[in-house]
C-alpha positions as CSV (number, residue, x, y, z in Angstrom):
1,M,-16.6,-21.9,30.1
2,K,-17.4,-18.6,28.3
3,I,-14.1,-17.2,29.5
4,K,-12.2,-20.2,28.1
5,S,-14.0,-19.8,24.8
6,L,-13.2,-16.0,24.7
7,L,-9.6,-16.7,25.5
8,I,-9.3,-19.2,22.7
9,V,-10.9,-16.8,20.2
10,L,-8.6,-14.0,21.4
11,L,-5.5,-16.2,20.9
12,M,-6.7,-17.2,17.4
13,V,-7.2,-13.5,16.4
14,V,-3.8,-12.5,17.8
15,G,-2.2,-15.4,16.1
16,F,-3.8,-14.5,12.8
17,V,-2.6,-10.9,13.0
18,S,0.9,-11.9,14.1
19,A,1.1,-14.5,11.3
20,N,0.1,-11.9,8.7
21,E,2.8,-9.5,9.9
22,V,5.3,-12.3,9.7
23,L,4.2,-13.1,6.1
24,A,4.3,-9.5,5.0
25,L,7.3,-8.4,2.9
26,G,10.1,-7.3,5.2
27,V,13.1,-5.1,4.7
28,G,15.4,-6.6,2.1
29,S,12.6,-8.5,0.3
30,R,12.4,-8.3,-3.4
31,V,9.2,-6.7,-4.8
32,P,7.0,-9.5,-6.3
33,S,6.4,-9.5,-10.0
34,V,2.7,-8.5,-10.2
35,S,1.2,-6.9,-13.3
36,L,-1.9,-4.8,-12.7
37,P,-4.1,-2.5,-14.8
38,I,-3.9,1.2,-14.4
39,L,-7.0,2.2,-12.4
40,T,-8.1,4.9,-14.9
41,K,-6.9,3.0,-18.0
42,P,-7.6,-0.7,-17.5
43,S,-6.3,-1.7,-20.9
44,K,-2.8,-0.7,-19.8
45,H,-0.8,-2.7,-17.3
46,V,2.1,-2.0,-15.0
47,N,4.3,-4.6,-13.3
48,L,5.1,-3.5,-9.7
49,A,8.6,-5.1,-9.9
50,G,9.4,-3.3,-13.1
51,I,8.8,0.3,-11.9
52,R,12.1,2.2,-12.2
53,A,13.0,5.2,-10.0
54,K,15.5,6.0,-7.3
55,Y,12.8,5.2,-4.8
56,V,9.3,3.7,-5.3
57,Y,6.6,4.0,-2.7
58,I,3.9,1.4,-3.2
59,D,0.8,2.2,-1.2
60,F,-2.1,-0.3,-0.9
61,W,-5.5,1.4,-0.2
62,A,-9.3,1.1,-0.6
63,S,-12.1,3.7,-0.7
64,W,-13.7,2.1,2.4
65,C,-10.5,2.7,4.4
66,S,-11.0,5.6,6.8
67,S,-7.3,6.2,7.3
68,C,-6.8,6.4,3.5
69,R,-9.0,9.6,3.5
70,S,-6.2,11.2,5.5
71,S,-3.2,9.5,4.1
72,L,-3.7,9.7,0.3
73,P,-4.1,13.5,0.0
74,R,-0.9,14.0,2.1
75,L,0.9,11.3,0.1
76,S,-0.2,13.0,-3.1
77,R,1.4,16.2,-2.0
78,A,4.6,14.3,-0.9
79,A,4.7,12.6,-4.3
80,G,4.9,16.0,-6.0
81,A,7.4,17.4,-3.6
82,L,9.7,14.4,-3.5
83,S,9.6,13.6,-7.3
84,K,12.7,15.8,-7.7
85,K,14.5,13.5,-5.2
86,G,13.7,10.5,-7.4
87,L,10.5,9.3,-5.6
88,R,7.8,7.6,-7.6
89,V,4.6,6.9,-5.7
90,V,2.3,4.1,-7.0
91,G,-1.0,3.3,-5.4
92,V,-2.7,-0.1,-5.5
93,N,-6.5,0.2,-5.1
94,L,-8.1,-2.9,-3.6
95,D,-11.7,-2.0,-4.1
96,K,-13.8,-4.8,-5.7
97,D,-15.4,-2.1,-7.9
98,P,-12.7,0.0,-9.5
99,Q,-15.1,2.9,-10.1
100,K,-15.1,3.4,-6.3
101,G,-11.4,3.9,-6.4
102,I,-11.6,6.3,-9.3
103,D,-14.3,8.3,-7.5
104,F,-12.2,8.4,-4.3
105,M,-9.2,9.7,-6.3
106,R,-11.2,12.5,-7.7
107,K,-12.8,13.4,-4.4
108,Y,-9.6,13.5,-2.5
109,G,-7.3,14.9,-5.2
110,V,-5.1,11.9,-5.6
111,S,-2.8,12.6,-8.6
112,F,-0.1,9.8,-8.6
113,L,-0.3,6.6,-10.6
114,N,-2.8,4.1,-9.2
115,L,-3.3,0.5,-10.2
116,S,-6.4,-1.7,-9.7
117,D,-6.4,-5.0,-7.9
118,P,-10.0,-6.0,-7.3
119,K,-9.1,-9.6,-6.7
120,G,-6.3,-8.8,-4.2
121,A,-3.6,-10.7,-6.0
122,S,-0.9,-8.2,-5.1
123,A,-2.1,-8.0,-1.5
124,S,-1.6,-11.7,-1.2
125,R,1.9,-11.5,-2.8
126,F,2.9,-8.7,-0.4
127,G,1.3,-10.4,2.6
128,L,-0.5,-7.3,3.7
129,P,-1.5,-7.4,7.4
130,K,-3.9,-4.4,7.1
131,I,-5.0,-1.6,4.9
132,P,-3.4,0.8,4.4
133,S,0.0,-0.7,4.0
134,A,2.9,0.7,2.1
135,F,6.5,-0.2,1.1
136,L,9.4,2.0,0.3
137,V,11.5,0.3,-2.4
138,K,15.1,1.0,-3.6
139,D,16.8,-1.0,-6.2
140,G,13.9,-3.5,-6.3
141,R,14.1,-4.3,-2.6
142,V,12.0,-3.1,0.4
143,V,13.8,-0.6,2.6
144,K,10.9,0.3,4.8
145,A,7.4,-1.1,5.4
146,F,4.5,0.9,6.8
147,Y,1.5,-0.9,8.3
148,G,-1.6,1.2,9.0
149,Y,-1.3,5.0,8.9
150,S,0.0,7.7,11.1
151,G,0.6,11.3,10.1
152,A,4.3,10.6,11.0
153,D,4.5,8.1,8.2
154,V,4.6,10.8,5.5
155,N,7.0,12.9,7.5
156,K,9.2,9.8,7.8
157,L,9.1,9.4,4.0
158,Y,10.5,12.9,3.6
159,S,13.5,12.0,5.8
160,L,14.1,8.6,4.1
161,V,14.1,9.9,0.5
162,Q,17.4,11.8,0.3
């Protein structure tokens, strides 16, 4: 009986994860119109669908995310190096307390624009299966989605932004 119960729970978890990946924005999807406050200037808002650049890389992260401790400093360096090629990196911090995101940015030297989404509205609209998740956008449409983090992701970004 315990094995049957464990199998049912396992199938439910696998189904949930699979459903979230299906719901996530895929290649060719339009970026949803979501207006969020700038993390360090909450009185100013930016609409994710309105960001203009040759390429926009939207990265969803949180201070409690262990992978983000590795990914965000590397992404910050890539943002500087690839800005000449038309890349604009925008982070979306999902911490319930925005100050935790601000502290994280200072600690890890994150210098690109970051927005605050403590209620997770953008995460829902993008259908994030996990944190971190990121989307490379060109002409308002997703050209590549990244779920989770691998050091190869930033290297892939260099090859995609040409």
